[in-house]
C-alpha positions as CSV (number, residue, x, y, z in Angstrom):
1,G,-4.8,6.3,3.4
2,G,-2.0,8.3,4.8
3,M,-0.8,9.9,8.0
4,I,-3.6,10.9,10.4
5,E,-2.3,14.0,12.1
6,G,-3.3,15.5,15.4
7,I,-3.9,12.3,17.4
8,P,-3.4,13.4,21.1
9,E,-0.7,11.5,23.0
10,L,0.1,9.4,20.0
11,E,3.3,8.3,21.7
12,R,1.2,6.4,24.3
13,F,-0.2,4.0,21.6
14,K,1.1,0.9,20.0
15,V,1.3,2.0,16.4
16,V,1.3,-0.3,13.4
17,L,2.2,1.2,10.0
18,V,1.3,-1.0,7.0
19,V,3.5,0.1,4.1
20,R,3.7,-1.1,0.5
21,D,6.2,-0.3,-2.2
22,P,5.1,3.1,-3.4
23,R,5.7,2.1,-7.0
24,D,3.3,-0.8,-6.6
25,I,0.8,1.4,-4.8
26,L,0.7,3.7,-7.8
27,V,0.2,0.8,-10.2
28,S,-2.6,-0.6,-8.0
29,D,-4.1,2.9,-7.8
30,Y,-4.3,3.1,-11.6
31,F,-6.2,-0.2,-11.9
32,S,-8.5,0.7,-9.0
33,I,-9.5,4.1,-10.3
34,A,-9.7,3.0,-13.9
35,Y,-11.5,-0.3,-13.5
36,S,-12.4,-1.8,-10.1
37,H,-13.3,0.9,-7.5
38,A,-17.1,1.3,-7.0
39,I,-18.5,4.6,-8.1
40,P,-19.5,6.5,-5.0
41,D,-22.9,8.1,-4.6
42,G,-23.6,11.7,-3.8
43,E,-21.3,14.6,-4.1
44,K,-18.2,12.5,-4.6
45,K,-19.6,10.8,-7.7
46,E,-18.6,13.5,-10.2
47,V,-15.1,14.0,-8.7
48,Y,-14.6,10.2,-8.9
49,L,-15.9,9.9,-12.4
50,A,-13.5,12.7,-13.5
51,R,-10.6,10.8,-11.9
52,R,-11.7,7.6,-13.7
53,E,-11.9,9.4,-17.0
54,A,-8.5,10.9,-16.5
55,A,-7.0,7.5,-15.6
56,L,-8.5,5.9,-18.7
57,A,-7.3,8.7,-20.9
58,A,-3.7,8.3,-19.7
59,S,-1.3,5.5,-20.0
60,I,-0.4,3.7,-16.8
61,D,3.0,5.3,-16.9
62,E,1.5,8.8,-17.2
63,H,-0.9,8.1,-14.4
64,V,1.7,6.9,-12.0
65,L,4.0,9.9,-12.7
66,Q,1.1,12.3,-12.3
67,N,0.2,10.9,-8.9
68,A,3.7,10.2,-7.6
69,E,4.2,13.5,-5.8
70,R,0.9,13.1,-3.9
71,L,2.1,9.7,-2.7
72,R,5.6,11.0,-1.9
73,C,3.9,13.6,0.4
74,V,2.2,10.7,2.3
75,F,5.5,9.0,3.0
76,Q,7.0,12.4,3.9
77,K,4.3,12.9,6.6
78,Y,5.3,9.5,8.2
79,K,8.8,10.7,8.4
80,A,7.9,14.2,9.8
81,H,4.9,13.4,12.0
82,L,5.0,9.7,12.9
83,F,8.5,8.4,13.4
84,P,9.7,11.3,15.6
85,V,6.8,10.8,18.0
86,C,6.6,7.0,17.8
87,P,10.1,5.7,17.2
88,G,8.9,2.2,18.2
89,V,6.3,2.0,15.5
90,H,5.9,-1.5,14.1
91,V,6.3,-1.4,10.3
92,A,4.3,-4.2,8.6
93,R,5.2,-4.5,4.9
94,Y,2.4,-5.6,2.5
95,E,5.0,-7.6,0.6
96,D,5.9,-9.7,3.6
97,M,2.3,-10.3,4.4
98,V,1.6,-11.5,0.8
99,E,4.8,-13.6,0.4
100,D,5.3,-15.1,3.8
101,F,2.2,-14.5,5.9
102,A,2.9,-16.7,8.9
103,P,6.0,-14.9,10.1
104,W,4.4,-11.5,9.2
105,L,1.4,-12.5,11.4
106,D,3.7,-13.6,14.3
107,D,5.7,-10.4,14.2
108,L,2.5,-8.3,14.1
109,L,1.0,-10.2,17.1
110,A,4.3,-9.8,19.1
111,A,4.5,-6.1,18.3
112,C,0.9,-5.7,19.6
113,G,1.5,-7.8,22.6
114,L,-1.2,-10.3,21.5
115,E,-1.3,-14.1,21.7
116,I,-3.6,-16.4,19.8
117,N,-4.0,-20.2,20.0
118,D,-2.7,-22.5,17.3
119,T,-6.2,-23.1,16.0
120,M,-6.8,-19.4,15.4
121,R,-3.3,-19.0,13.9
122,R,-3.9,-21.8,11.4
123,Q,-7.4,-20.4,10.6
124,L,-5.9,-16.9,9.9
125,I,-3.2,-18.5,7.7
126,A,-5.8,-20.6,5.8
127,N,-8.1,-17.5,5.3
128,H,-5.2,-15.6,4.0
129,E,-4.3,-18.3,1.5
130,A,-7.9,-18.7,0.4
131,R,-8.1,-15.0,-0.6
132,R,-5.1,-15.1,-2.8
133,P,-6.1,-14.4,-6.4
134,Q,-5.3,-17.2,-8.8
135,G,-4.7,-14.7,-11.7
136,E,-5.2,-11.1,-12.6
137,D,-8.7,-9.6,-12.9
138,I,-8.6,-5.8,-13.4
139,H,-12.2,-5.5,-12.4
140,K,-11.7,-6.8,-8.9
141,H,-10.4,-4.9,-5.9
142,L,-8.0,-7.7,-5.1
143,R,-6.8,-7.7,-8.7
144,K,-3.5,-9.6,-8.4
145,G,-1.9,-8.8,-5.1
146,M,1.7,-9.6,-6.1
147,P,4.7,-7.5,-5.1
148,G,7.0,-6.0,-7.7
149,E,4.3,-5.5,-10.2
150,H,5.7,-2.1,-11.2
151,L,8.5,-3.9,-13.0
152,E,6.1,-5.7,-15.4
153,K,3.5,-2.9,-15.8
154,L,5.7,0.2,-16.2
155,Q,8.4,1.3,-18.7
156,P,12.0,1.2,-17.4
157,A,12.2,5.0,-17.7
158,T,9.1,5.3,-15.5
159,V,10.6,3.0,-12.9
160,D,13.8,4.9,-12.9
161,R,11.9,8.2,-12.3
162,L,9.9,6.6,-9.5
163,N,13.1,5.3,-7.9
164,S,14.3,8.8,-7.8
165,I,11.1,10.3,-6.4
166,F,10.8,7.6,-3.7
167,K,14.5,7.2,-2.9
168,L,14.0,7.8,0.8
169,P,11.0,5.6,1.4
170,L,12.4,2.9,-0.7
171,S,15.5,2.9,1.4
172,R,13.7,3.4,4.8
173,F,11.4,0.4,4.2
174,N,14.0,-1.8,2.5
175,Y,12.6,-1.9,-1.1
176,K,15.0,-2.7,-3.9
177,R,15.6,0.1,-6.4
């Protein structure tokens, strides 16, 4: 969603920031808008349908480049408005959750000062594993869920451009360029 600004006394809270490689966010955004996201009712319907039409009319490379600046601004807001106020923010990377859930969960619980029993921990790990897609289905919200997808879906020139646009967040959150 992005940075929520104006939270009074934000520094008093335990803050968890879930991040994902911005290049993969943009790939996921393309498939969500073009194929899987439910069409909203009411006044948002026409705006959404226009976005879907634009996504379908563009290549995935065109779509991600058209939306990169909007996403870069989200990461810029974290840098400007979150980290200076909450230097102890716990960063939980999507990729770590997907690839190695148990340590990701343990780190999250520790950062939040929470404890769970072994039964609950095993159940959370089992639930996570059960939700993993077995393949790719572009019509589902949880389409594939694998990190590094930008490397297989995008042209090398597009990846290079995104590496440049997202140089700071890629470095900050330890994503390979």
